[in-house]
C-alpha positions as CSV (number, residue, x, y, z in Angstrom):
1,M,-18.5,0.6,56.1
2,N,-18.7,-2.2,58.5
3,N,-21.5,-0.4,60.3
4,I,-23.8,-0.8,57.3
5,S,-26.9,-2.8,58.2
6,K,-28.2,-5.8,56.2
7,K,-31.1,-3.7,54.9
8,Q,-28.7,-1.0,53.7
9,Y,-26.6,-3.7,51.9
10,E,-29.7,-4.4,49.8
11,N,-29.4,-0.9,48.3
12,Y,-26.0,-1.8,46.8
13,F,-25.1,-3.9,43.8
14,T,-22.4,-6.6,43.9
15,A,-19.9,-6.8,41.1
16,G,-21.6,-9.8,39.8
17,E,-25.1,-8.2,39.8
18,L,-23.8,-5.0,38.2
19,A,-21.8,-6.9,35.5
20,S,-24.9,-9.0,34.7
21,M,-27.1,-6.0,34.4
22,F,-24.9,-4.4,31.7
23,G,-23.8,-7.7,30.0
24,I,-20.2,-7.2,30.8
25,S,-17.7,-9.3,32.8
26,K,-16.6,-8.8,36.4
27,Q,-13.0,-8.5,35.0
28,S,-14.1,-5.4,33.2
29,L,-15.2,-3.9,36.5
30,L,-11.9,-4.9,38.0
31,Y,-10.1,-3.2,35.2
32,Y,-12.2,0.0,35.5
33,D,-11.3,0.1,39.2
34,K,-7.6,-0.4,38.4
35,I,-7.5,2.6,36.0
36,H,-9.7,4.6,38.4
37,L,-12.5,4.9,36.0
38,L,-15.1,3.3,38.3
39,S,-14.3,2.0,41.8
40,P,-16.7,0.3,44.2
41,D,-18.3,2.3,46.9
42,F,-16.8,-0.1,49.4
43,I,-15.4,-3.6,49.8
44,S,-16.9,-5.7,52.6
45,E,-14.9,-7.9,55.0
46,N,-15.7,-11.0,52.9
47,G,-14.0,-9.3,49.9
48,Y,-17.3,-8.5,48.0
49,R,-17.3,-5.3,46.1
50,H,-20.4,-3.1,46.4
51,Y,-21.5,-0.4,44.0
52,S,-24.0,2.4,44.8
53,I,-26.8,3.7,42.5
54,T,-24.5,6.6,41.6
55,Q,-21.9,4.2,40.3
56,Y,-24.6,2.3,38.5
57,L,-25.5,5.5,36.6
58,D,-21.8,6.1,35.9
59,L,-21.4,2.6,34.5
60,E,-24.4,3.2,32.3
61,I,-22.5,6.1,30.7
62,I,-19.3,4.1,30.5
63,V,-20.8,1.1,28.9
64,N,-22.8,3.1,26.3
65,L,-19.8,5.3,25.3
66,R,-17.6,2.2,25.1
67,S,-20.2,0.6,22.7
68,L,-19.4,3.6,20.5
69,D,-15.7,2.8,20.9
70,I,-15.1,6.1,22.7
71,P,-11.6,6.0,24.2
72,I,-11.3,5.4,28.0
73,N,-9.4,8.7,28.5
74,D,-12.3,10.6,26.9
75,I,-14.9,8.8,29.0
76,Q,-12.9,9.5,32.1
77,D,-12.6,13.2,31.2
78,Y,-16.4,13.3,30.5
79,L,-17.3,11.8,33.9
80,N,-15.4,14.6,35.5
81,N,-16.8,17.3,33.3
82,R,-20.3,16.5,32.1
83,S,-22.2,18.7,29.8
84,R,-24.1,18.6,26.5
85,E,-21.3,20.6,24.9
86,K,-18.7,18.2,26.2
87,L,-20.6,15.2,24.9
88,D,-21.0,16.9,21.5
89,E,-17.2,17.5,21.4
90,I,-16.6,13.8,22.1
91,F,-19.0,12.7,19.4
92,R,-17.5,15.1,16.8
93,K,-14.0,13.8,17.6
94,K,-15.2,10.2,17.2
95,D,-17.0,11.1,13.9
96,R,-13.7,12.4,12.5
97,V,-12.0,9.2,13.5
98,C,-14.8,7.1,11.9
99,A,-14.5,9.2,8.7
100,D,-10.8,8.5,8.5
101,I,-11.4,4.8,9.0
102,I,-14.0,4.8,6.2
103,R,-11.6,6.6,3.9
104,E,-8.9,4.1,4.7
105,N,-11.2,1.2,4.1
106,E,-12.4,2.7,0.8
107,R,-8.7,3.1,-0.2
108,I,-8.1,-0.6,0.6
109,R,-11.2,-1.7,-1.3
110,N,-10.2,0.4,-4.3
111,S,-6.7,-1.1,-4.2
112,I,-8.1,-4.6,-4.1
113,S,-10.4,-3.8,-7.0
114,V,-7.4,-2.4,-9.1
115,I,-5.2,-5.4,-8.3
116,T,-8.0,-7.8,-9.1
117,D,-8.7,-6.1,-12.5
118,K,-5.0,-6.2,-13.3
119,L,-4.7,-9.9,-12.4
120,N,-7.7,-10.7,-14.6
121,E,-6.2,-8.7,-17.5
122,E,-2.9,-10.5,-17.1
123,R,-4.7,-13.9,-17.3
124,K,-6.1,-12.9,-20.7
125,E,-2.7,-11.9,-22.1
126,L,-1.6,-14.0,-25.0
127,R,1.9,-15.4,-24.3
128,N,5.0,-15.7,-26.4
129,Q,3.8,-13.4,-29.1
130,V,5.0,-9.9,-30.1
131,F,2.5,-7.1,-30.2
132,I,2.6,-3.6,-31.4
133,R,0.1,-1.5,-29.4
134,S,-0.8,2.1,-29.0
135,Y,-1.0,3.5,-25.5
136,P,-2.0,6.9,-24.0
137,P,0.5,8.8,-21.9
138,R,1.7,6.8,-18.8
139,Y,3.9,7.8,-15.9
140,I,6.5,5.9,-14.0
141,K,8.9,6.6,-11.1
142,I,12.3,5.3,-11.8
143,N,15.0,4.7,-9.1
144,P,18.4,4.4,-10.9
145,L,20.9,1.8,-10.0
146,A,24.7,2.0,-10.4
147,E,26.9,-0.6,-12.0
148,K,28.8,-0.9,-8.7
149,D,25.7,-1.9,-6.8
150,S,25.9,-5.5,-5.7
151,G,22.9,-7.9,-5.8
152,K,22.3,-7.3,-2.1
153,D,22.5,-3.5,-2.6
154,R,19.9,-3.6,-5.3
155,I,17.5,-5.7,-3.2
156,V,18.0,-3.2,-0.3
157,L,17.3,-0.2,-2.5
158,F,14.3,-1.8,-4.1
159,A,12.8,-2.8,-0.8
160,R,13.2,0.7,0.6
161,A,11.7,2.4,-2.4
162,S,8.8,-0.1,-2.9
163,H,7.8,-0.2,0.8
164,K,8.3,3.5,1.5
165,N,4.7,4.4,0.8
166,L,3.1,1.0,1.3
167,H,0.2,2.5,3.3
168,N,-0.9,4.3,0.2
169,R,-0.5,1.7,-2.5
170,S,0.4,-2.0,-2.1
171,L,3.2,-3.5,-4.1
172,L,0.8,-5.5,-6.3
173,E,-1.1,-2.3,-7.2
174,K,2.0,-0.3,-8.1
175,Q,3.2,-2.9,-10.7
176,Q,7.0,-2.8,-10.1
177,G,9.6,-3.8,-12.6
178,W,13.1,-3.0,-13.7
179,V,14.8,-1.2,-16.6
180,I,17.3,-2.6,-19.1
181,T,19.1,-0.5,-21.8
182,R,18.0,-1.3,-25.3
183,E,21.7,-1.7,-26.3
184,D,22.1,-4.4,-23.7
185,F,18.8,-6.1,-24.6
186,F,19.5,-6.3,-28.3
187,S,23.2,-7.1,-28.0
188,G,22.5,-10.8,-28.3
189,H,24.3,-11.4,-25.0
190,C,22.2,-9.5,-22.5
191,S,24.0,-9.0,-19.2
192,N,20.7,-8.8,-17.3
193,I,22.1,-5.9,-15.3
194,S,19.3,-3.4,-14.8
195,T,20.0,0.3,-14.7
196,G,17.0,0.9,-12.4
197,F,13.7,-0.2,-11.1
198,F,10.4,1.5,-11.7
199,F,6.8,1.8,-10.5
200,F,3.8,2.8,-12.4
201,L,2.1,6.0,-11.1
202,N,-1.6,6.8,-11.2
203,G,-1.0,10.0,-13.1
204,P,1.4,13.0,-13.5
205,V,3.1,14.2,-10.3
206,K,2.4,17.9,-9.4
207,N,5.3,20.2,-9.1
208,H,7.8,17.7,-10.4
209,H,10.0,17.9,-13.4
210,L,9.1,15.1,-15.8
211,E,11.7,13.4,-18.0
212,T,10.1,12.6,-21.4
213,A,10.7,9.4,-23.2
214,G,9.6,10.9,-26.5
215,P,10.9,10.3,-30.1
216,E,14.6,10.6,-30.5
217,Q,15.4,13.8,-32.2
218,N,19.0,15.2,-32.4
219,T,18.6,19.0,-32.3
220,P,21.1,21.5,-30.9
221,D,18.6,22.5,-28.1
222,K,17.2,19.1,-27.3
223,P,19.2,16.0,-26.2
224,T,18.2,12.6,-27.3
225,V,16.0,10.3,-25.2
226,H,19.1,8.2,-24.5
227,E,20.9,11.3,-23.2
228,N,17.9,12.3,-21.1
229,Q,17.7,8.9,-19.5
230,T,21.5,8.7,-19.0
231,E,21.6,12.0,-17.2
232,A,18.5,11.1,-15.1
233,R,20.2,8.0,-13.8
234,T,22.5,10.1,-11.7
235,K,19.5,11.2,-9.7
236,K,18.0,9.5,-6.6
237,Y,14.8,9.0,-8.6
238,Y,13.0,10.7,-11.4
239,I,9.5,10.7,-13.0
240,L,9.4,9.5,-16.6
241,T,6.5,10.2,-18.9
242,L,5.9,7.4,-21.4
243,P,4.3,9.4,-24.2
244,E,1.3,8.5,-26.3
245,S,2.9,6.3,-28.9
246,L,3.3,2.8,-30.3
247,Y,4.9,0.2,-28.0
248,C,6.3,-3.2,-28.6
249,E,5.4,-5.7,-25.9
250,M,5.6,-9.3,-25.2
251,T,4.4,-11.6,-22.4
252,F,6.4,-14.8,-22.2
253,D,6.8,-17.9,-20.1
254,G,9.9,-18.0,-17.9
255,T,12.2,-15.4,-16.4
256,F,13.8,-12.5,-18.2
257,Y,17.2,-13.8,-17.0
258,D,16.7,-17.1,-18.8
259,K,14.9,-15.9,-21.9
260,A,16.4,-12.4,-22.6
261,D,18.5,-13.4,-25.7
262,E,15.9,-15.7,-27.1
263,I,13.2,-13.0,-26.7
264,S,15.3,-10.2,-28.1
265,G,16.0,-12.1,-31.3
266,K,12.3,-12.9,-31.8
267,I,11.4,-9.2,-31.2
268,Q,14.1,-7.9,-33.5
269,Q,12.7,-10.0,-36.4
270,Q,9.3,-8.5,-35.9
271,L,10.6,-5.0,-35.7
272,E,12.5,-5.5,-39.0
273,K,9.4,-7.0,-40.5
274,Y,7.3,-3.9,-39.8
275,K,10.3,-1.4,-40.2
276,L,10.1,-0.2,-36.6
277,K,12.9,1.0,-34.4
278,P,13.1,0.7,-30.5
279,V,13.2,4.0,-28.6
280,G,14.7,4.4,-25.1
281,D,15.0,1.7,-22.5
282,V,13.3,-1.6,-22.2
283,F,10.9,-2.1,-19.2
284,V,10.5,-5.5,-17.7
285,L,7.5,-6.5,-15.5
286,P,7.0,-9.7,-13.6
287,V,3.5,-11.0,-14.3
288,K,3.7,-14.3,-12.4
289,N,6.5,-14.5,-9.8
290,H,7.1,-15.6,-6.2
291,W,3.7,-14.2,-5.2
292,F,2.0,-16.9,-7.2
293,T,4.4,-19.8,-7.4
294,Q,7.5,-21.2,-5.8
295,N,8.7,-22.7,-9.0
296,Q,10.6,-20.3,-11.3
297,Q,9.8,-22.5,-14.3
298,D,6.2,-21.3,-13.9
299,Y,7.1,-17.6,-13.9
300,V,5.6,-15.3,-16.5
301,T,7.3,-12.0,-17.6
302,K,6.3,-9.1,-19.7
303,L,8.5,-6.5,-21.4
304,F,7.7,-3.3,-23.4
305,F,9.4,-0.4,-25.0
306,Q,8.5,2.5,-27.3
307,V,8.9,2.1,-31.0
308,N,8.7,4.4,-34.0
309,S,9.1,4.1,-37.8
């Protein structure tokens, strides 16, 4: 190209001119050249890169498609195979990607809304008082733990289970807690050894056998709730239906570890007063924990369990 006259040079654009026309950097042009998307028509002896009108038109396509976040590979393919049909195909593909992003962002917004609502409800909870409340059916996923599991083993199992589907529901949204047997809780010397940890579900799980924590009825054909839950603990996990029923619950200051015996005594007095009996296991939920404070003295805990007369 050394034989190009000065007048002919005027028909070409330098990298600076071309970049300025499209509002992009010269580094972008260098990058496009490096990946063979758009190369200069020639480079002069003084090192200037020169682009023709054809390359100007190609860059117009590149810049406009990139403004729609069309991938480089798709643009490169389009420059080599231009047609209305091909452009429609590129736009349909991008539209599907955008739809997926919108759905994901809506999921995130919904999760944030659910978490915010729960946090606001928890702020309104009266503490250190025993309540008997009626609830509709609720569903929880329980991962059983074995007595032989060490503290580290329990943390590992909890982390694996809680983070497995983190892209679908955040940990705060799931409301995770742990399970204590009622015998241990009301023993007066609670060991604080949980038999499992649980997560609230949004609803029943399709095509999955549900264990039912219903009223304890000893019949030849139906085991008690305690037997159901004991058998279920041998599984990797199980889905438990908390039936529509009365539930005893209490939100209190401090950790379950520190307050278990004190709380169990207070709850036992209230159950005796109203002639109610606990059914099944005790479920413990952290309300205010390491997410909100570094001081365990500021922790807030909630527990609940089914009761009947």
